[in-house]
C-alpha positions as CSV (number, residue, x, y, z in Angstrom):
1,M,75.0,-27.1,49.3
2,V,73.1,-26.3,46.1
3,S,69.4,-27.0,46.4
4,L,67.0,-27.8,43.6
5,E,63.5,-26.6,42.7
6,V,61.8,-28.8,40.1
7,C,59.3,-27.3,37.7
8,A,56.6,-30.0,37.7
9,N,53.9,-30.3,35.1
10,S,51.6,-32.5,37.2
11,A,51.1,-33.9,40.7
12,T,52.7,-37.1,39.3
13,S,55.8,-35.1,38.4
14,A,55.8,-33.3,41.7
15,I,55.9,-36.6,43.6
16,A,58.8,-37.8,41.4
17,A,60.6,-34.6,42.2
18,Q,60.2,-35.1,45.9
19,A,61.4,-38.7,45.7
20,G,64.5,-37.6,43.8
21,G,65.5,-35.1,46.5
22,A,64.2,-31.7,45.4
23,I,63.5,-29.3,48.2
24,R,60.7,-27.5,46.4
25,V,58.3,-27.9,43.5
26,E,56.9,-25.2,41.2
27,L,53.7,-26.8,40.0
28,C,52.6,-25.7,36.5
29,D,50.6,-26.8,33.5
30,N,51.2,-26.4,29.8
31,L,55.0,-26.2,30.0
32,N,55.2,-26.4,26.2
33,Q,53.7,-22.9,26.3
34,G,55.9,-21.5,29.0
35,G,53.6,-22.7,31.9
36,T,50.2,-21.7,33.1
37,T,48.3,-22.1,36.4
38,P,47.6,-25.7,37.2
39,S,44.1,-27.0,37.9
40,H,42.6,-27.0,41.4
41,G,42.7,-30.8,41.3
42,Q,46.5,-30.9,40.5
43,I,47.1,-28.4,43.3
44,T,45.0,-30.3,45.8
45,I,46.5,-33.7,45.0
46,A,50.1,-32.4,45.0
47,R,49.6,-30.7,48.3
48,S,48.3,-33.9,49.9
49,A,51.2,-35.9,48.6
50,L,54.1,-33.6,49.3
51,H,56.0,-32.9,52.5
52,I,58.5,-30.6,50.6
53,K,57.6,-27.0,49.7
54,L,54.9,-26.5,47.1
55,Y,54.9,-23.3,45.0
56,V,52.2,-22.8,42.4
57,L,52.5,-20.9,39.1
58,I,49.9,-18.1,38.8
59,R,49.7,-17.3,35.1
60,P,46.3,-17.2,33.5
61,R,47.4,-17.6,29.9
62,P,50.4,-18.1,27.6
63,G,51.9,-15.0,25.9
64,D,53.0,-11.7,27.3
65,F,52.8,-10.6,31.0
66,L,50.6,-7.5,30.5
67,Y,47.3,-8.4,32.0
68,T,43.8,-7.0,31.7
69,R,41.7,-6.2,34.7
70,Q,39.8,-9.5,34.2
71,E,43.0,-11.5,33.9
72,Y,44.3,-9.9,37.0
73,D,41.1,-10.8,38.9
74,V,41.6,-14.4,37.7
75,M,45.2,-14.3,39.2
76,L,43.9,-13.0,42.5
77,S,41.3,-15.8,42.6
78,D,44.0,-18.4,41.9
79,V,46.2,-16.9,44.6
80,R,43.4,-17.2,47.1
81,H,42.9,-20.9,46.1
82,A,46.6,-21.7,46.5
83,I,46.6,-20.1,49.9
84,E,43.4,-22.0,50.9
85,R,45.0,-25.3,49.8
86,G,48.0,-24.8,52.0
87,C,50.6,-24.1,49.4
88,D,53.9,-22.8,50.6
89,G,54.3,-20.2,47.9
90,I,53.2,-18.7,44.6
91,V,55.1,-17.8,41.5
92,I,54.0,-14.7,39.5
93,G,55.2,-12.0,37.2
94,I,53.4,-8.9,35.9
95,L,54.8,-6.3,33.6
96,N,53.8,-2.8,32.3
97,K,53.6,-1.9,28.6
98,D,57.1,-0.4,28.7
99,G,58.7,-3.7,29.9
100,S,59.0,-2.6,33.5
101,V,57.8,-4.5,36.5
102,D,54.2,-3.7,37.5
103,A,55.2,-2.9,41.0
104,D,51.7,-2.0,42.2
105,R,50.0,-5.2,41.2
106,C,53.0,-7.3,42.2
107,S,53.1,-5.7,45.7
108,Q,49.4,-6.3,46.2
109,I,49.8,-10.0,45.5
110,V,53.0,-10.3,47.6
111,N,51.2,-8.6,50.5
112,M,48.2,-10.9,50.2
113,A,50.5,-13.9,50.3
114,R,52.6,-12.6,53.1
115,Q,49.6,-12.2,55.4
116,H,49.2,-16.0,55.2
117,G,52.9,-16.8,55.5
118,V,53.0,-17.7,51.8
119,G,56.3,-17.1,49.9
120,T,56.6,-15.4,46.5
121,T,58.9,-15.9,43.5
122,F,59.0,-13.6,40.5
123,H,59.2,-15.8,37.4
124,R,60.9,-15.5,34.1
125,A,58.8,-12.5,33.1
126,F,61.9,-10.9,34.5
127,D,63.8,-12.1,31.4
128,M,61.4,-10.1,29.2
129,C,62.0,-6.8,31.1
130,A,63.6,-3.8,29.4
131,D,66.1,-3.1,32.1
132,H,67.2,-6.1,34.3
133,E,69.1,-4.1,36.9
134,K,66.2,-1.7,37.6
135,S,63.7,-4.5,37.4
136,L,65.6,-6.5,40.0
137,E,65.4,-3.5,42.4
138,D,61.7,-3.2,41.7
139,I,61.2,-6.9,42.5
140,I,63.2,-6.5,45.7
141,G,61.1,-3.5,46.6
142,A,57.9,-5.4,46.1
143,G,59.0,-7.9,48.7
144,F,59.7,-11.0,46.6
145,E,61.9,-13.6,48.2
146,R,63.2,-15.0,44.9
147,V,63.5,-14.2,41.2
148,L,63.8,-17.0,38.6
149,T,65.9,-16.0,35.6
150,S,67.8,-17.3,32.6
151,G,69.7,-14.0,32.5
152,G,67.6,-12.6,29.7
153,K,68.5,-15.4,27.3
154,T,66.7,-18.5,26.2
155,T,68.8,-20.7,28.5
156,A,70.6,-20.0,31.8
157,I,73.9,-21.1,30.3
158,E,73.6,-18.4,27.6
159,G,72.7,-15.9,30.2
160,A,75.2,-17.1,32.8
161,A,77.2,-13.8,32.8
162,V,74.1,-11.8,33.5
163,I,73.0,-14.2,36.2
164,K,76.3,-13.8,37.9
165,H,76.0,-10.0,37.8
166,L,72.5,-10.1,39.2
167,I,73.6,-12.3,42.1
168,T,76.3,-9.8,42.9
169,Q,73.8,-6.9,42.6
170,A,71.3,-8.7,44.8
171,N,73.9,-9.0,47.6
172,G,71.8,-11.4,49.6
173,R,68.6,-9.2,49.5
174,I,66.9,-11.7,47.3
175,S,67.7,-15.1,45.9
176,V,68.5,-15.1,42.2
177,M,67.7,-18.6,41.0
178,P,68.9,-19.7,37.5
179,G,66.4,-21.6,35.4
180,G,66.0,-22.5,31.7
181,G,67.6,-25.4,30.0
182,I,69.5,-26.6,33.1
183,N,70.4,-30.3,32.8
184,E,73.0,-32.9,33.8
185,S,75.5,-31.7,31.1
186,N,75.7,-28.1,32.1
187,V,74.7,-27.8,35.8
188,S,78.3,-28.1,37.2
189,D,79.6,-25.3,34.9
190,L,76.7,-23.1,35.7
191,I,77.1,-23.4,39.4
192,R,80.9,-22.9,39.2
193,F,80.6,-19.8,37.1
194,T,77.6,-18.0,38.8
195,G,78.1,-19.1,42.4
196,T,74.3,-19.8,42.7
197,S,73.0,-21.7,45.8
198,E,69.8,-22.9,44.1
199,I,68.7,-24.0,40.7
200,H,65.5,-24.7,38.8
201,A,65.0,-27.5,36.3
202,S,62.2,-29.8,35.0
203,L,64.2,-33.0,34.4
204,R,61.5,-34.8,32.4
205,S,61.7,-38.0,30.5
206,L,59.2,-39.4,27.9
207,T,56.7,-42.0,29.1
208,Y,54.7,-44.0,26.7
209,S,51.1,-44.8,26.8
210,Q,49.8,-48.2,27.9
211,M,46.9,-48.0,25.4
212,E,46.7,-51.2,23.4
213,F,44.6,-49.6,20.7
214,Q,46.2,-46.4,19.4
215,N,44.5,-44.3,16.7
216,D,47.4,-42.5,15.0
217,H,45.2,-40.8,12.4
218,I,44.0,-38.0,14.8
219,L,45.7,-35.2,16.6
220,M,43.8,-33.7,19.6
221,G,45.6,-30.4,19.7
222,A,46.8,-27.7,17.3
223,N,50.4,-28.6,17.5
224,H,51.1,-31.1,14.7
225,F,54.2,-32.3,16.5
226,N,52.2,-33.7,19.4
227,D,52.1,-37.4,20.0
228,E,48.9,-38.4,21.8
229,Y,50.5,-41.5,23.2
230,V,53.6,-39.9,24.8
231,N,53.9,-37.8,28.0
232,D,56.7,-35.8,29.5
233,I,57.0,-36.5,33.3
234,T,59.7,-35.5,35.8
235,D,62.2,-38.4,36.1
236,E,63.2,-39.2,39.7
237,K,66.5,-40.7,38.5
238,R,67.4,-37.5,36.6
239,V,66.6,-35.4,39.7
240,R,68.9,-37.5,41.8
241,E,71.7,-37.3,39.2
242,L,71.4,-33.5,38.8
243,L,71.7,-33.1,42.6
244,R,74.7,-35.4,42.7
245,L,76.4,-33.3,40.0
246,A,75.5,-30.1,41.7
247,N,76.9,-31.2,45.0
248,P,80.1,-33.3,44.4
249,V,81.6,-35.0,47.4
């Protein structure tokens, strides 16, 4: 059976993911920027509402994955908070200037998490690495249980051949989980081609504001394509449908 982790942008999305049948949630914020660490409030509410596994993204800012000492300290603080809140796992990725995995820092965080029985996933910073085969070995060596990847491409479908190769290379030592643009139209082909046993998707739908008065002359953010009266939230029905397609009777 192929299992599903949902990338949830809020506690509300996390609850919808659970209702749809996901076995795990990766809780994030700012998905339009690739995802950042969610607020303490989102983590606390999601944890109290979920009986499925809750993993939390630890990423202090958008952009690259080369972090200053101060940014790394922020990550350590966020890891401690996730552990204290009872999260089942954390999702991190740290690179060196040359595009290799920062094995020292990653190992420190993995060991911190492991002491508390908390799992670890290496996120799509992997796709930005210079050498995917070597980086996979470094990630395995650091003790991660899982790596999330689109095969070094923008979407998992584009990177399917690389994902298949990585699953073969891993040979059961780590879970290689495809993610990036997976939806109802491509999930069956991706699973059939790669042989993966788990997938990662956000499965969001637009929800419209209930505000009766809407001021359409002001934008609150820098992105001029934002609509202040529309939100993207994980869709329970889409979660159910993806799982049905991933696991045909």
